[in-house]
C-alpha positions in Angstrom: -0.1 -0.2 0.0 0.9 3.7 -0.1 3.4 4.8 2.7 2.1 7.6 4.9 4.9 9.8 3.8 3.5 10.0 0.5 0.3 11.3 1.7 1.6 14.4 3.7 3.9 17.4 2.6 6.3 17.2 5.7 8.4 14.3 5.0 10.7 14.4 7.9 8.5 12.8 10.6 9.9 9.5 12.0 6.8 7.5 13.1 8.7 4.1 13.2 9.9 4.7 17.0 6.7 4.6 18.7 3.9 1.9 19.5 1.0 4.3 18.6 0.4 7.9 17.4 -1.8 10.8 17.1 -1.7 13.4 14.5 -3.0 17.0 14.1 -4.3 17.5 10.4 -4.4 20.8 8.7 -2.7 22.8 5.8 0.5 23.4 7.9 0.4 22.3 11.5 4.2 21.8 11.4 4.5 25.7 11.4 3.2 26.5 14.7 0.5 24.2 15.9 0.8 23.8 19.6 -1.6 20.8 20.1 1.3 18.0 19.8 3.1 19.7 23.0 0.0 19.2 25.1 -0.7 15.7 23.7 2.9 14.5 24.0 2.9 15.7 27.8 -0.3 13.8 28.3 1.2 10.5 26.6 4.3 10.8 28.8 2.3 11.6 32.2 -0.1 8.7 31.4 3.0 6.3 30.5 1.3 5.7 26.8 3.9 4.7 24.2 2.6 7.2 22.0 3.3 10.5 20.1 1.3 13.1 18.4 2.8 14.5 14.9 1.5 17.5 12.9 0.7 16.2 9.4 0.8 18.8 6.9 -2.1 17.7 4.0 -3.3 19.2 0.9 -7.2 19.6 0.1 -6.8 16.9 -2.7 -4.7 14.5 -0.2 -7.3 14.6 2.8 -9.4 11.7 1.6 -6.6 9.4 1.1 -4.8 10.4 4.3 -8.1 9.7 6.4 -8.3 6.2 4.8 -4.9 5.4 5.3 -5.4 6.8 9.1 -8.5 4.2 9.5 -6.4 1.0 8.4 -3.4 1.9 10.4 -4.0 0.0 13.8 -1.3 2.4 15.2 -3.3 5.5 14.6 -5.3 6.6 17.8 -7.0 9.8 16.8 -6.0 13.5 17.3 -7.2 17.1 16.4 -8.3 18.5 13.1 -7.6 22.2 12.2 -7.8 24.6 9.6 -8.9 24.4 6.6 -10.1 20.9 7.4 -12.9 20.9 10.0 -15.8 20.8 8.0 -14.1 19.2 5.0 -13.2 15.9 6.7 -16.7 15.1 7.7 -17.6 13.0 4.8 -14.6 10.9 5.2 -15.1 9.9 8.8 -17.2 6.5 9.6 -19.4 8.5 12.0 -19.5 12.0 13.5 -21.4 13.1 16.7 -25.0 14.5 16.0 -24.1 17.9 17.4 -20.7 18.2 15.2 -22.5 17.2 12.2 -25.3 20.1 13.4 -22.1 22.6 13.7 -20.8 21.4 10.5 -17.3 21.2 12.1 -15.2 18.4 13.7 -11.7 19.4 15.8 -11.3 16.0 17.3 -11.3 12.5 15.7 -10.5 9.3 17.5 -10.9 5.4 17.0 -13.6 3.5 18.8 -14.3 -0.1 17.9 -12.2 0.0 14.7 -14.2 3.1 13.4 -13.0 6.5 12.8 -15.2 8.8 14.8 -15.3 12.9 15.0 -16.4 15.1 17.8 -16.2 18.8 18.5 -14.4 19.6 21.7 -15.4 23.0 21.9 -18.9 22.4 22.0 -18.5 19.3 24.5 -16.3 21.6 26.8 -18.9 24.5 26.6 -21.6 22.2 27.8 -19.4 20.5 30.5 -18.5 24.2 32.1 -22.2 25.3 31.8 -23.5 22.1 33.6 -20.8 22.8 36.4 -21.6 26.3 36.8 -25.3 25.6 37.0 -24.7 22.5 39.1 -27.4 20.5 37.0 -28.1 19.3 33.8 -28.8 21.6 30.8 -32.1 20.4 30.1 -34.8 23.2 29.9 -32.1 26.2 30.7 -32.2 29.5 28.9 -28.9 30.3 27.5 -27.5 33.5 26.0 -24.5 32.9 23.6 -22.6 36.2 22.7 -20.4 35.7 19.2 -20.7 32.9 16.7 -17.0 33.4 15.6 -14.5 30.5 16.0 -15.9 28.0 18.4 -19.3 29.8 18.5 -21.1 27.6 15.8 -20.0 24.5 17.6 -21.0 25.8 21.2 -24.5 26.7 19.6 -25.2 23.3 18.3 -24.1 21.4 21.4 -26.2 23.7 23.6 -29.1 23.6 21.7 -29.2 20.0 21.8 -28.4 19.8 25.6 -31.3 22.2 26.5 -33.8 20.1 24.6 -37.2 21.7 23.4 -37.8 23.2 26.7 -35.0 25.3 26.6 -34.3 28.8 24.9 -30.9 29.5 23.2 -30.7 33.2 22.2 -27.6 34.0 19.8 -26.2 37.3 19.7 -23.6 38.3 16.9 -22.0 41.3 15.6 -22.4 40.1 11.9 -26.1 39.4 11.3 -25.5 37.0 8.4 -23.9 34.6 10.7 -27.3 34.2 12.6 -29.1 33.0 9.7 -26.5 30.2 9.1 -26.7 29.0 12.6 
């Protein structure tokens, strides 16, 4: 089969020396992404024989790279960054309903041999709100200020968590973003 190095732009990675690996997928995470610093510290702290690598990939190579990662038993999962948070959705085996609603995935993980997508921005926002409120979000009234960056993911996850009895009010400087939300 095709080797990993033929699928990514930064060819200098040495993946042979680890039992398992994670990756951050994007246009050029090798030039400045910091996710791997956190992940590698976590691997060391948890005594996991693994390492996270930045994978620079071009648009036309994303589908083939994801297919390769699905087949590679050493691949655990990782992060997705610009510009692939939306483009990666159709290539995954499954996507959390809220992430599908948000149209963006920033985290991928293997579960039962399937590559799944989630959005940690939305998950974290709900978790934070739950702990602040000291209860479940069902039926809550939430005001969300700003739909930039993580905003659309937060909106999708919060809307699902508050349910039919809840109220989500969106406020944004650019009104056009509200019609897309």
